[in-house]
Structure formats: structure tokens, C-alpha cells
N, C-alpha and C positions, 0 to 999 in steps of 0.2 A: 880291186882292179876293174876299170871301166873298159869293156870290149867295144871297139868302134869299127864300124864298116864305113868306108868312104865311097861315095857315088858322085862322080864328076865326069863330064864329057871330055874335058881337056886333059890329055895325058900329062901336060906340064903342071896343071893345077893339082891333079891326083898325086903326082910325085911330091909336090911341095907339102901337101896335107899328110901324106904317108910319112914323110921325114919328120914332120911336127909331132905326129902321134907316137912314132917309134922312139923319139928322143925325150918323151915326156913320162916322168915317173908316175906310176899308178894308172897308166893307160896301155892298152894292148890293141894292136891292129888285127881285127878279125878278118878283114878282106878289103879289097879295093876293086871297084867295077866302074864301067862307063855308064851304068844306070843303076836303078835300085833293085834289080833282080836278085842280087846276091844275098840280100837280107832274108830271103825266104829260108835259106838253109842255115845260115850262120847265126841267126837270132842274137844280134848284138844288143848291147845296152843302149847305144846311141848310134844314129846314122849321121855322119857328117857329109852334107851334100853341097855341091856348088852348082849354081845355075837354076834350073827348074827341077824340083823334085816331084816325081810321079810314083806313088807306091805301086808295087807289083800287084796285078789284079788277082793273083791266086794266093796271096798271103793269108794264112790262117791265124786267127787270134788278133790281139791288139798290136798295132804297129809300135815299134820302139820310138822314143822321142827323136825328132830330127832337128839338127842345127843346120840352118840353111844360109849359105852365102849367096846373096842375090841383090841386084840393083833395081831401082824403080821406086816411085813414090808410094806404091801400094803393094809391096812384096809380101806383106803379111795380110792375108785375106782369110775369110771363113773357110774357103776351100782348102787353103794351105793348112789351117789349124786342124781341119777334119782329116787331112792326110797325115797328121802326126807332127807337123812343124811346131816346135816349142821355142825356137830361138831364131831370129832373123838378124843377120849382120851384113854390113856392106862388104863387097868383094875385097876391099883393101883393109879389112880388119886386121889388127895386129895379132901375132901368135898368142900373146897373153890374153887378149879379148876372146879369141876363138876357144882357147882352153877353158877359160872361165865360163863361157856359154855351154860348153860340153858338160862341165861339172854341174852346172845349174840344171840342165836338162836331165842329166842322170839322177839328180836329186829330186826331180818332180817339179822343178820351177820353170817358169817361162822367162825369156830375156829377149830384148831387142834394142837396136841402136836408138838413141834418143831422137834422131831425125825421123825414124820410122814410126816411133810412138807418137810424135807430133802429127804426122800425116794421118795416123789412125784416129787420133782424138779430134782432128779437125773435122772429121765427118760425123762426130757424135753430137746429138742434139744437146742443147743446154740442159744441165741437170737441175732437178727441183731440189729444194731443201728437204731434209729428213722429215720435217713436220708436214710437208705437202705430199710426200710419197707414202703410200700405204706400206706398213712394215711387213717384211717377209716373215713367214712362219718359221719355226725352228727346222722343219723338214725342208722347206724351200731353201733355207740357208745351206743345209747339207747338200742339196742338189746343186745349188749355185757353186759351191766350193768344189764339188766333183767336176762340174762343167769347166771350172778354171783349170783343173788338172788334165782336161782333155778327154775325160771319160764320155763314151757314147751312151745313149739312153739304155741300151741293153746292159752295159757294164754297171751303170748306176742302179738299175733295177736289181741286178744280181747282188751287188754290195749292200743294198738297203733291204733286200728281201721283199720287194714289192713288184708289181707287174710293170711291164714296159709302158702299158697304157697309162698307169698312174704317174709314171715319170713324165710322159708327154704332157699330162695335165699340169704337173708342177712347173715344167719348163714354160708352158704357155702362160701360167699365172705369174711367173717371175718376169717374163718379157713384158707383160702388161703392167705390172706394178712398177717396174723400172723404166717403162716407156722405151724399151729397147726393140730394135727391129731384127736383131740377130743374136745368136748365143754369144758371139765374140763381143758384141756391143754390151750385152748384159754383164759379162765378166769384167769388161773395162769399167763400166759404171760401178759394179760391185767393188772393184779395187779402189776407185776414187772415193767411194763412200766408206771405205774401211770394212766392208762386209767380207771381203776376201783378202787375206794376208799373203804377201809374196816375200 
């Protein structure tokens, strides 16, 4: 059972999303709020948000994955990714698409509308061939894959049993070898190169 909290400013949008979740087998409505504050207490598996998602400042621990319904050419940004967003869909996404994105996010995957992916990739520098790019070490591959899951440096350090300083060193090396400017860009390049499986 996937426990879902809904965060949407519009009462009409909230009501529609509530109806969708309640009528979907395998999903449970944990709560519905005009913003993200409710996730502090309810600890859902997934947050289904509409508009702009801002994580609560006092939330302790890692945020649950967020499925965001938002418009705009760059709705998926590094800031959104760091806030826990794992799926970005247009506001007019079909119920089936929304439910599929929720299940993907709950399963540790990321998803986005093809138009949003094209906008994200449009800003990615031309990739080099594998022969031109320095190979990542096995440890760097581990770190890159955890980055793709949205893990912060502290979480990566804990899972791998290394210091946060060492994780920062690995991240810097990954960005350099992949010629990426941001973590999101590195993950995107890793996916395109087959280094990260989705």
C-alpha cells in the first residue's frame, strides 16, 4: 500500500487528486493540505503536489519522493530535485499517467513528461564518446547511481561507510569526468551513457 499526501493550493485540484487516490487500489490517502507542512507528521511514501512544491523547513530526515504537477519549460531543476521531486508531469496529465508516476517514485525511479525531458537535455552540453571520456571508478559509479536516486552526500556517506568529505571528492570527480556542471546534469549524462539504469 502506497501512502500518499497531497499538497496543492487549489481546493479544486486537491479534491480531484484526493478522488483519484481514494479510488485507486493499492494507494491510501494519508492527508491533503494546501502546502507541504502535513508531510512532517504523516511521513507518507509519496507526496503528490500541484503547482510549486516547497519542502517544510523543519522536516527531519530524508524527504519522501515527490510527484509534481507543474507547467513551464524548466519545471524540473536541480533545486526541485534536491527538494525531493522525482517526477514532473504537466498539469493536464491523465489519471493513468499520474498513478504510474506515483508508483515509479515509490519504487525509487524518476519520471518526467517527454517535453520536460527534451527541455532538460537541450541545456546539456554535447556528450563525448566513451573513448574520449575518462572511465568512472567502481566507487564513482556507486556514488553516481545513488545520486540518481536522489541521495544527498550525507546519505551516500552513511550507506557506503565513508566520510562526507570523501563523497564530495567523488562527486567532484564525477562532474569533472562527465563534464557536467550540476549533479542533475551528471545523472542525465550517466543515463544516456548507460551508466545509470532507470
